C-alpha positions as CSV (number, residue, x, y, z in Angstrom):
1,X,24.9,-17.7,-4.9
2,X,24.2,-16.4,-8.3
3,X,23.0,-12.7,-8.3
4,X,20.5,-11.2,-10.0
5,X,21.5,-8.4,-11.9
6,X,18.9,-7.1,-14.1
7,X,16.7,-5.5,-11.3
8,X,17.4,-3.5,-8.6
9,X,15.5,-3.6,-5.4
10,X,14.2,-0.1,-3.7
11,X,13.0,0.0,-0.4
12,X,11.3,2.3,1.9
13,X,12.2,2.9,5.3
14,X,11.3,4.6,8.7
15,X,12.1,3.0,12.0
16,X,11.7,-0.5,10.5
17,X,14.1,-2.1,13.0
18,X,11.6,-4.8,13.5
19,X,11.1,-5.9,9.7
20,X,13.9,-4.6,7.6
21,X,16.3,-7.6,8.4
22,X,13.9,-10.3,7.2
23,X,13.3,-8.2,4.2
24,X,16.9,-7.4,3.1
25,X,17.5,-11.5,4.0
26,X,15.3,-12.6,1.3
27,X,16.7,-9.9,-1.7
28,X,20.2,-11.0,-0.6
29,X,20.3,-12.8,-4.3
30,X,19.6,-9.5,-6.1
31,X,22.9,-7.3,-6.8
32,X,22.1,-3.6,-6.7
33,X,19.5,-3.0,-3.0
34,X,18.6,1.0,-2.5
35,X,16.9,2.2,0.6
36,X,15.1,5.8,0.7
37,X,15.1,6.2,4.5
38,X,13.1,9.6,6.0
39,X,14.5,9.8,9.2
40,X,15.0,6.6,11.1
41,X,16.1,7.0,14.5
42,X,16.4,3.5,15.5
43,X,19.1,0.7,13.9
44,X,17.3,0.2,10.7
45,X,19.9,2.2,9.1
46,X,23.3,0.2,10.1
47,X,21.1,-2.8,9.5
48,X,20.8,-2.0,5.8
49,X,24.2,-0.8,5.6
50,X,25.1,-4.3,7.1
51,X,23.4,-5.9,4.3
52,X,25.4,-3.8,1.7
53,X,22.1,-1.3,1.0
54,X,22.6,1.7,-0.7
55,X,20.9,4.1,1.9
56,X,19.6,7.8,0.4
57,X,17.9,9.8,2.6
58,X,14.8,11.7,2.0
59,X,12.1,13.3,4.0
60,X,8.6,11.9,4.1
61,X,5.6,13.6,2.7
62,X,3.6,10.9,1.7
63,X,4.0,7.5,-0.4
64,X,3.8,8.6,-3.8
65,X,5.8,11.3,-3.4
66,X,8.7,9.2,-1.7
67,X,8.3,7.0,-4.5
68,X,8.2,9.8,-7.1
69,X,11.8,10.7,-5.5
70,X,13.0,7.4,-5.8
71,X,12.5,7.1,-9.2
72,X,13.4,10.6,-10.0
73,X,16.7,10.2,-8.1
74,X,18.3,7.0,-7.2
75,X,21.3,6.2,-9.4
76,X,19.5,2.7,-10.9
77,X,20.9,1.0,-14.1
78,X,18.9,-1.5,-14.3
79,X,15.9,-2.1,-16.2
80,X,13.5,-3.4,-13.3
81,X,12.5,-2.1,-10.5
82,X,11.6,-4.5,-7.4
83,X,9.2,-2.1,-5.4
84,X,9.3,-2.9,-1.7
85,X,8.2,-1.8,1.6
86,X,10.0,-3.0,4.8
87,X,7.7,-5.5,5.8
88,X,7.8,-7.7,3.0
89,X,9.8,-10.7,2.2
90,X,10.5,-12.0,-1.3
91,X,9.4,-15.7,-1.3
92,X,12.0,-17.9,-3.5
93,X,9.5,-18.8,-6.0
94,X,9.6,-15.2,-7.0
95,X,13.1,-14.5,-7.3
96,X,13.7,-17.5,-9.3
97,X,11.1,-16.3,-11.5
98,X,12.8,-13.1,-11.5
99,X,16.3,-14.9,-12.1
100,X,14.9,-17.0,-14.8
101,X,12.6,-14.6,-16.7
102,X,13.1,-11.0,-16.2
103,X,15.3,-10.3,-19.3
104,X,12.9,-12.5,-21.4
105,X,10.0,-10.0,-21.3
106,X,9.6,-8.3,-24.6
107,X,9.7,-4.4,-24.2
108,X,5.8,-3.4,-24.6
109,X,5.8,-4.9,-20.9
110,X,6.1,-2.5,-18.6
111,X,4.6,-3.8,-14.9
112,X,4.4,-7.9,-13.3
113,X,1.6,-8.0,-10.7
114,X,2.7,-10.4,-8.4
115,X,0.6,-12.3,-5.4
116,X,0.6,-10.7,-2.4
117,X,0.2,-12.5,1.2
118,X,-0.4,-11.2,4.1
119,X,0.2,-12.6,7.7
120,X,-2.1,-11.3,10.3
121,X,-3.5,-12.9,13.6
122,X,-0.6,-15.7,13.6
123,X,-1.3,-16.7,10.3
124,X,-1.5,-16.1,6.8
125,X,-4.6,-14.5,5.0
126,X,-4.4,-16.6,1.1
127,X,-8.4,-15.6,0.8
128,X,-11.2,-12.8,0.8
129,X,-10.3,-11.1,-2.0
130,X,-8.6,-8.5,-0.8
131,X,-5.3,-7.1,-2.8
132,X,-4.7,-10.7,-4.2
133,X,-2.2,-9.3,-6.6
134,X,0.3,-5.8,-6.3
135,X,2.0,-4.2,-9.4
136,X,5.7,-4.5,-7.7
137,X,8.3,-5.0,-10.3
138,X,8.2,-2.0,-13.0
139,X,10.1,-1.3,-15.9
140,X,12.9,1.7,-15.4
141,X,11.2,5.1,-16.8
142,X,7.6,3.2,-17.2
143,X,5.8,4.0,-14.0
144,X,4.2,6.8,-11.8
145,X,3.1,6.2,-8.8
146,X,-0.6,6.8,-8.5
147,X,-1.8,10.1,-6.8
148,X,-5.4,9.2,-7.1
149,X,-5.3,7.1,-4.0
150,X,-5.2,9.4,-0.9
151,X,-4.8,6.1,1.3
152,X,-3.4,3.3,-0.2
153,X,-0.1,3.0,-2.9
154,X,-0.4,1.8,-6.4
155,X,2.1,2.4,-9.2
156,X,1.1,3.4,-13.0
157,X,2.6,1.7,-15.9
158,X,2.4,3.0,-19.5
159,X,2.9,-0.4,-21.2
160,X,1.4,-3.7,-20.9
161,X,1.6,-5.5,-17.6
162,X,1.5,-9.2,-17.0
163,X,0.6,-11.3,-13.8
164,X,3.1,-14.2,-12.0
165,X,1.3,-15.9,-9.3
166,X,4.9,-16.2,-7.1
167,X,4.5,-13.9,-4.4
168,X,5.4,-11.1,-1.7
169,X,4.4,-11.8,2.0
170,X,3.5,-8.8,4.2
171,X,4.5,-9.0,7.9
172,X,4.6,-6.1,9.8
173,X,6.0,-7.4,12.6
174,X,5.2,-4.2,14.6
175,X,1.3,-5.0,13.9
176,X,1.9,-8.1,16.3
177,X,0.9,-5.5,19.0
178,X,-3.0,-5.2,18.1
179,X,-2.8,-2.0,19.4
180,X,-0.1,-0.7,17.0
181,X,-2.4,-1.7,14.4
182,X,-5.5,-0.3,15.9
183,X,-3.8,2.8,16.3
184,X,-2.9,3.2,12.7
185,X,-6.5,2.0,11.3
186,X,-8.0,5.2,13.1
187,X,-5.5,7.3,11.2
188,X,-6.6,5.2,7.9
189,X,-10.0,5.5,8.6
190,X,-10.1,9.0,8.5
191,X,-8.3,9.5,5.3
192,X,-10.7,7.0,3.8
193,X,-13.5,8.8,5.5
194,X,-12.1,12.1,3.6
195,X,-11.0,10.8,0.4
196,X,-14.7,9.3,0.1
197,X,-16.1,13.0,0.6
198,X,-13.6,14.8,-1.6
199,X,-14.7,11.9,-4.9
200,X,-18.6,11.9,-3.8
201,X,-18.1,16.4,-4.6
202,X,-16.1,15.7,-7.4
203,X,-12.9,17.2,-5.8
204,X,-10.7,14.6,-6.2
205,X,-10.1,11.8,-9.2
206,X,-8.7,8.8,-9.9
207,X,-5.5,9.1,-12.0
208,X,-6.7,6.2,-13.9
209,X,-9.8,5.5,-15.9
210,X,-11.3,3.0,-13.7
211,X,-13.3,-0.2,-16.0
212,X,-14.2,-3.5,-14.3
213,X,-12.7,-5.3,-16.9
214,X,-9.3,-3.9,-16.8
215,X,-6.5,-4.5,-14.9
216,X,-6.4,-5.3,-11.1
217,X,-5.9,-1.6,-10.2
218,X,-8.5,-0.3,-12.8
219,X,-10.9,-3.1,-11.3
220,X,-10.5,-1.2,-8.1
221,X,-11.1,2.1,-8.8
222,X,-14.1,0.9,-10.6
223,X,-15.2,-0.9,-7.7
224,X,-14.6,1.9,-5.3
225,X,-16.4,4.2,-7.2
226,X,-19.4,2.1,-6.5
227,X,-18.8,1.7,-3.2
228,X,-19.6,5.3,-2.4
229,X,-23.3,5.0,-3.7
230,X,-23.7,2.7,-0.8
231,X,-25.6,3.2,2.7
232,X,-23.5,3.9,5.4
233,X,-23.0,1.4,8.2
234,X,-25.2,-0.9,5.5
235,X,-21.8,-1.1,3.0
236,X,-19.7,-2.9,5.9
237,X,-21.9,-6.1,6.4
238,X,-22.0,-6.5,2.8
239,X,-18.3,-6.2,2.6
240,X,-17.8,-8.6,5.3
241,X,-20.4,-11.2,4.2
242,X,-18.3,-10.6,0.4
243,X,-14.8,-11.3,1.9
244,X,-15.4,-13.9,5.0
245,X,-18.4,-15.9,3.2
246,X,-18.2,-15.8,-0.6
247,X,-14.2,-15.0,-1.0
248,X,-14.0,-17.6,1.1
249,X,-12.0,-15.8,4.3
250,X,-13.0,-18.1,6.9
251,X,-10.7,-21.0,4.7
252,X,-7.9,-19.1,7.0
253,X,-8.9,-20.1,9.9
254,X,-8.7,-18.0,13.2
255,X,-6.3,-15.5,11.3
256,X,-9.0,-15.0,8.7
257,X,-11.8,-14.4,11.3
258,X,-9.7,-11.7,12.8
259,X,-8.2,-10.2,9.8
260,X,-11.8,-9.9,8.2
261,X,-13.7,-8.9,11.3
262,X,-11.3,-6.2,11.6
263,X,-9.9,-4.4,8.6
264,X,-13.0,-5.7,6.5
265,X,-16.1,-4.6,9.3
266,X,-14.4,-3.1,12.2
267,X,-12.6,-0.9,10.0
268,X,-15.2,0.2,7.4
269,X,-17.7,1.1,10.2
270,X,-15.3,3.2,11.4
271,X,-15.1,5.1,8.3
272,X,-18.4,5.3,8.2
273,X,-18.7,7.2,11.6
274,X,-16.1,9.3,10.5
275,X,-18.3,10.2,7.5
276,X,-21.1,11.1,9.6
277,X,-19.2,13.7,11.7
278,X,-17.8,15.2,8.6
279,X,-21.1,15.6,7.4
280,X,-22.5,17.1,10.2
281,X,-19.8,19.5,10.4
282,X,-21.3,20.9,6.9
283,X,-18.1,21.9,5.6
284,X,-18.1,23.8,2.3
285,X,-15.7,22.2,-0.6
286,X,-12.9,24.7,0.3
287,X,-13.1,23.8,3.9
288,X,-13.2,20.4,3.6
289,X,-9.9,20.4,1.3
290,X,-8.4,22.3,4.1
291,X,-9.4,19.4,6.0
292,X,-7.4,17.0,3.9
293,X,-4.3,19.0,3.6
294,X,-4.0,19.4,7.4
295,X,-5.1,16.1,8.2
296,X,-2.1,14.3,5.8
297,X,0.4,16.5,7.9
298,X,-1.0,15.0,11.3
299,X,-0.6,11.5,12.8
300,X,-4.2,11.8,14.6
301,X,-7.3,9.4,13.1
302,X,-9.5,12.2,15.2
303,X,-11.9,14.2,13.4
304,X,-12.4,16.4,16.2
305,X,-8.9,17.1,16.6
306,X,-7.8,17.6,12.5
307,X,-11.0,20.2,12.7
308,X,-9.6,22.0,15.5
309,X,-6.1,22.6,13.8
310,X,-7.8,23.6,10.7
311,X,-9.5,26.5,12.3
312,X,-5.9,27.2,14.6
313,X,-4.1,27.7,11.1
């Protein structure tokens, strides 16, 4: 098997036994594979070692900090980095393009957006306009984590970017249990609500300049700023109609229906519900920032539980 030498794969893990072997199997062709594990207690690390990945340990604070540690401390010598989560599978088409073209890109290219596909509800999400491209290949020394997004994760690069249609596929096998998925969304919904309140008050800003006609991530930031101004409980309806009808989410059949109803509509309703809860507590700016600090250290998605914890600090 021809090995790919010009790029290193980096994977973040924590108790990823159901996922990691699929990810590693998909990138066997890459010579240098690094895993940053944040304290797995299952067989994640032993599986990684069976695939000859180099495993490093580092305590997890948040996704941005973990990636910054990886970029600063891993002994990567290749000019390019393929940044992966443990539930990602790299398609053969993307590997083939990396092998053919990665060392032909000019020095002014600092990152590559690749197609992002998502498995959910026994099917693949291809339509619906959500995260269609993701910056997952970056030039070493040119990228840093975007700390402006407190919930999702993105890279910033200081050079030009290109877009490739070849894909990575996200499939978290733990989320095949809908109870596990719902529990995660409960936590994410509170983080989204708090982040939005911080932005509305000018207490948190984007690391990048939002632009409608900019990169995928600059356009995302611009749209998120407009989202803040929409009426609560109306915006989930508008978002669902856009994703499911206008952007063609219905074309993905049952999987598309489940995904866009749950992640596009229900989750946003929960965010708005928790936003109302936060506002009724009438937290001043300092208290809201304290609330956010406690929230990011807690696995809970409950407004009440986090506020009790904040007052007890």
